[in-house]
C-alpha positions in Angstrom: 107.9 77.7 78.6 108.6 78.3 74.9 112.1 79.4 74.1 113.0 82.4 72.0 115.7 80.5 70.1 114.3 78.6 67.0 117.2 76.0 66.9 118.6 73.8 69.6 121.6 71.4 69.8 121.7 68.2 71.8 124.6 65.9 72.6 124.7 62.7 74.8 127.0 63.9 77.5 129.8 66.6 77.6 132.3 65.0 80.1 135.5 64.6 78.1 136.7 65.8 74.8 136.9 62.9 72.4 136.0 62.5 68.7 132.2 62.9 69.2 132.7 65.9 71.4 135.0 67.6 68.9 132.4 67.0 66.2 129.8 68.6 68.4 132.0 71.6 68.9 132.0 72.2 65.2 128.3 71.7 65.1 128.0 74.4 67.8 130.1 76.7 65.8 127.7 76.4 62.9 124.8 77.7 65.0 126.4 80.0 67.6 123.0 81.3 68.9 121.6 77.8 69.7 121.3 76.6 73.3 122.9 73.3 74.1 121.1 70.4 75.8 123.0 67.3 77.3 122.4 64.7 79.9 125.6 65.4 81.9 128.0 68.3 81.7 131.5 68.8 83.2 132.3 72.5 82.6 136.0 72.0 83.6 138.1 72.7 80.5 135.0 73.6 78.4 134.4 77.2 79.4 136.2 78.6 76.4 134.6 76.2 73.9 131.1 77.0 75.1 131.7 80.6 76.4 128.5 82.5 76.5 126.4 79.5 75.6 123.5 78.3 77.7 124.0 74.6 78.5 120.9 72.8 79.8 121.4 69.4 81.6 119.1 66.7 82.6 117.9 65.9 86.2 120.9 63.5 86.4 123.3 66.4 86.6 122.6 66.9 90.3 124.1 63.4 91.0 127.6 64.8 90.2 128.8 61.9 88.1 132.0 62.1 86.0 133.5 60.2 83.1 134.8 57.6 85.5 131.4 56.5 86.9 128.6 58.0 84.7 127.9 54.6 83.2 126.2 53.5 86.5 123.3 55.7 85.4 122.6 53.7 82.3 119.1 52.6 83.3 118.0 56.2 83.7 119.4 57.6 80.5 116.4 56.9 78.2 114.0 58.7 80.6 116.5 61.5 81.2 116.9 62.3 77.5 113.2 62.3 76.9 112.8 64.8 79.7 115.2 67.4 78.2 113.0 70.6 77.8 113.0 71.2 74.1 109.5 72.7 73.8 109.4 75.8 71.6 112.4 75.0 69.4 111.5 74.7 65.7 114.6 72.8 64.7 116.6 70.3 66.8 119.9 68.9 65.8 121.1 66.0 67.9 124.6 64.5 68.0 124.2 60.9 69.1 126.3 57.9 69.8 123.9 56.6 72.4 120.7 58.4 73.5 120.5 61.9 72.1 118.5 60.9 69.0 115.6 59.9 71.4 114.8 63.5 72.5 111.2 64.6 72.4 110.5 67.6 70.2 107.4 69.6 69.4 105.0 67.9 67.0 105.6 70.4 64.2 109.4 70.8 64.9 112.1 69.3 62.7 114.7 66.9 64.1 118.0 66.1 62.3 120.2 63.5 64.0 124.0 63.3 63.3 124.7 59.7 64.3 128.2 58.8 65.4 127.0 55.2 66.1 124.0 53.4 67.4 124.6 52.7 71.1 127.2 49.9 70.7 126.4 48.0 73.9 122.8 47.7 73.0 123.2 46.7 69.4 126.5 45.2 68.3 128.5 44.7 71.4 125.9 43.4 73.8 127.8 40.3 74.7 130.9 42.3 75.5 128.9 44.5 77.8 127.5 41.6 79.7 131.0 40.0 80.2 132.2 43.3 81.7 129.9 43.1 84.8 129.6 40.4 87.5 127.4 37.4 86.7 124.8 38.5 89.3 124.3 41.9 87.5 124.0 40.4 84.0 120.2 39.8 84.0 119.6 43.4 85.1 121.9 44.7 82.4 120.4 42.5 79.7 117.0 43.8 80.6 118.2 47.4 80.5 119.8 46.9 77.1 116.6 45.4 75.8 114.8 48.4 76.9 117.3 50.7 75.2 116.8 48.8 71.9 113.0 49.2 72.2 113.4 52.9 73.0 115.8 53.4 70.1 113.4 51.8 67.6 110.7 54.1 68.7 113.0 57.1 68.6 114.1 56.3 65.1 110.5 56.8 63.8 110.4 60.3 65.2 113.6 61.7 63.6 113.1 63.6 60.4 116.6 63.0 58.9 119.6 61.0 59.9 123.2 61.8 58.9 125.8 59.1 59.5 129.5 59.8 60.1 130.6 56.9 57.8 129.4 54.1 55.5 129.6 51.7 58.4 127.3 53.8 60.6 124.9 54.2 57.7 124.7 50.4 57.4 124.0 50.0 61.1 121.3 52.7 61.2 119.6 50.9 58.3 120.0 47.5 59.8 118.9 48.3 63.4 116.4 51.1 62.9 115.2 50.7 59.3 116.2 54.3 58.4 118.2 55.7 55.5 121.0 58.2 56.2 123.1 60.7 54.4 126.8 60.7 55.1 128.8 63.7 56.4 132.3 62.6 57.6 133.3 64.2 61.0 135.5 67.3 61.1 139.2 67.1 61.8 141.2 70.1 62.9 143.8 69.5 60.3 145.3 73.0 60.8 146.4 72.0 64.3 148.9 69.5 62.9 152.0 69.8 60.8 155.0 67.5 59.9 158.1 67.7 62.0 160.4 70.3 60.6 163.7 69.1 59.0 165.6 71.3 61.4 164.1 69.7 64.5 166.2 67.1 66.4 165.2 63.6 65.4 163.3 62.0 68.3 163.2 58.3 69.2 160.8 56.8 66.6 157.9 54.9 68.0 154.5 53.6 66.9 151.6 55.5 68.4 148.2 54.6 69.7 145.7 57.3 70.6 142.3 56.7 72.1 140.2 55.7 75.1 141.6 52.5 76.8 138.4 50.5 76.7 138.0 46.9 75.7 136.4 47.5 72.3 139.4 49.6 71.1 141.5 46.4 71.0 144.7 48.3 72.0 146.1 44.9 73.1 146.4 43.9 69.5 148.7 46.9 68.8 150.8 46.3 71.9 151.3 42.6 71.1 152.1 43.3 67.5 154.7 45.9 68.4 156.2 43.5 71.0 156.5 40.8 68.4 158.0 43.2 65.8 160.4 44.6 68.5 159.4 48.2 67.8 158.7 50.7 70.6 155.1 52.0 71.0 153.6 54.9 72.8 150.0 54.8 74.1 148.0 58.0 74.7 144.7 57.8 76.5 143.0 56.8 79.7 140.3 54.3 80.5 139.4 51.2 82.5 141.8 49.0 80.5 144.9 51.0 81.3 145.9 49.2 84.4 145.6 45.7 82.8 147.4 46.7 79.6 150.2 48.6 81.4 150.7 45.6 83.8 151.1 43.3 80.9 152.9 45.4 78.3 154.3 48.5 80.0 158.1 48.8 79.8 159.9 52.1 79.7 161.3 52.8 76.2 159.4 49.8 74.7 155.7 50.4 75.6 155.1 53.8 77.3 151.7 54.8 78.6 151.3 58.6 78.7 147.7 59.0 79.8 145.9 62.0 78.5 148.1 64.7 76.9 147.3 68.3 75.8 146.7 69.2 72.2 150.3 70.6 71.7 152.0 67.5 73.0 149.7 65.3 70.9 150.5 67.2 67.8 154.2 66.6 68.5 153.7 62.9 69.1 151.8 62.6 65.8 154.5 64.4 63.8 157.4 62.3 65.3 155.9 58.8 65.3 156.7 56.1 62.9 153.0 55.5 62.2 149.7 55.6 64.0 148.2 52.2 64.8 144.4 51.9 64.8 143.3 48.3 65.5 139.6 48.7 66.2 136.8 48.7 63.7 136.1 52.4 64.1 133.0 54.1 62.8 135.2 56.8 61.3 138.5 57.2 63.3 139.4 60.8 63.6 142.8 60.0 65.1 143.8 58.5 61.7 143.1 61.7 59.9 144.9 63.7 62.6 148.0 61.6 62.1 147.8 62.0 58.4 147.4 65.8 58.8 150.8 65.6 60.6 152.2 63.8 57.5 152.5 60.4 59.1 151.1 57.1 57.7 148.5 54.9 59.5 148.5 51.2 60.1 144.8 50.3 60.5 142.4 47.4 60.6 140.8 47.0 57.1 137.3 47.6 58.4 134.9 50.4 59.2 136.0 54.0 58.8 139.6 53.2 57.9 138.3 52.0 54.5 137.2 55.6 53.9 140.2 57.5 55.4 143.3 55.3 54.7 144.4 54.7 51.1 146.3 51.5 51.2 149.9 51.9 50.0 149.5 55.7 49.7 148.6 57.1 53.1 149.2 53.9 55.1 148.7 50.2 55.3 145.4 48.2 55.9 145.7 44.8 57.6 143.1 42.2 58.5 141.1 43.2 61.5 142.0 41.3 64.7 145.1 39.6 63.2 148.1 40.3 65.5 150.5 38.4 63.3 149.6 40.3 60.1 150.0 43.6 62.0 153.4 42.5 63.3 154.5 41.6 59.8 153.3 44.9 58.5 155.3 46.7 61.2 158.4 44.8 60.3 158.1 45.0 56.5 157.0 48.6 56.1 159.3 51.5 55.3 157.2 54.2 57.0 159.3 57.0 55.7 158.6 56.1 52.0 155.1 57.6 52.2 155.0 61.1 50.8 154.1 63.7 53.4 152.6 66.1 50.9 150.3 63.4 49.5 149.2 62.2 53.0 148.5 65.8 54.1 146.5 66.6 51.0 144.4 63.6 51.6 143.7 64.6 55.2 142.6 68.1 54.1 139.4 66.5 52.6 138.1 66.0 56.2 138.7 69.6 57.4 136.5 71.3 59.9 135.4 73.9 57.3 134.3 71.1 54.9 132.2 69.5 57.6 130.5 72.8 58.6 129.6 73.5 54.9 128.1 70.0 54.5 126.2 70.1 57.8 124.6 73.5 57.0 123.6 72.2 53.5 122.0 69.1 55.0 120.0 71.2 57.5 118.7 73.4 54.6 117.8 70.3 52.6 115.8 68.9 55.5 113.9 72.2 55.9 113.1 72.3 52.2 111.6 68.8 52.2 108.0 67.9 53.3 107.9 66.8 56.9 107.8 63.0 57.2 105.1 61.3 59.2 105.9 58.8 61.9 106.9 55.3 61.0 
């Protein structure tokens, strides 16, 4: 049945609140009347963010999956996203790091996709995905990922306009799907963060890692480098890698694993850390900007989004990606308190939530002013 709302918003799945979900929240603020469509939705903790909004889910919702086990539904995701009922919407804005860009819209509707990344396990981390399942399941997973790639290529021809969150994502969209993209960097809630006040008691200074504990985040590099440099490190986040990493590196006062923390505690950890460490090649890396908004420098792999967010020698240090020894030397040799807090914070302000919303609205208007593209 046709809907009365001309614009709709789509996100892959709303199960936890990570960088992509925070970006989607800002998108939803831009268009407060738009209904939301997603494959899976966990309303716990989201009532306030989506209060009064209609959230439509796919047929997979009835299976009751959560963040811990939703990946088991991978073979069904392409079909589920195509089944989302978007008929009647004249404009669709999808937020995609996997499947959302493949939604079906009316023939005369306009579709803008904000791409956080092409689905990494189908395109540039396929071998890693295969090693994470038992050998007997690998042929089935390989076939599923091949199907995702075919579905993605077909979907790319139906999208009117792509926006990438970084130069790295733009290159991947061009390489894998043959599509050009504009760039709008993700929003960072810089106003949530502030430097530690001079009057506050000085805490124990540690390095800090923030993120999901999954293999591709390469948290082991940060932990090993901190151990070699004999500097304490705190890890914030949950995920399937936590048990292994904590068993190998966990030591009270040397490598502490805090799990998930609330926003207030995270802001305090940023403000009091020696530096944030980001060892993965991130598409953008929101946590780096959050740390800089708190006035702290960032040690990051010289790749991906860090090349757009970290100014080497001014807001942090860039080190070769995947090089534990180089990271350990940087930890040992860097005077982290020499970086000027005011300069770091001013740099972080370029990525504010308000700046993102202005740019996104402008890109939607630009798409609507352009002639509609035909299918590839």
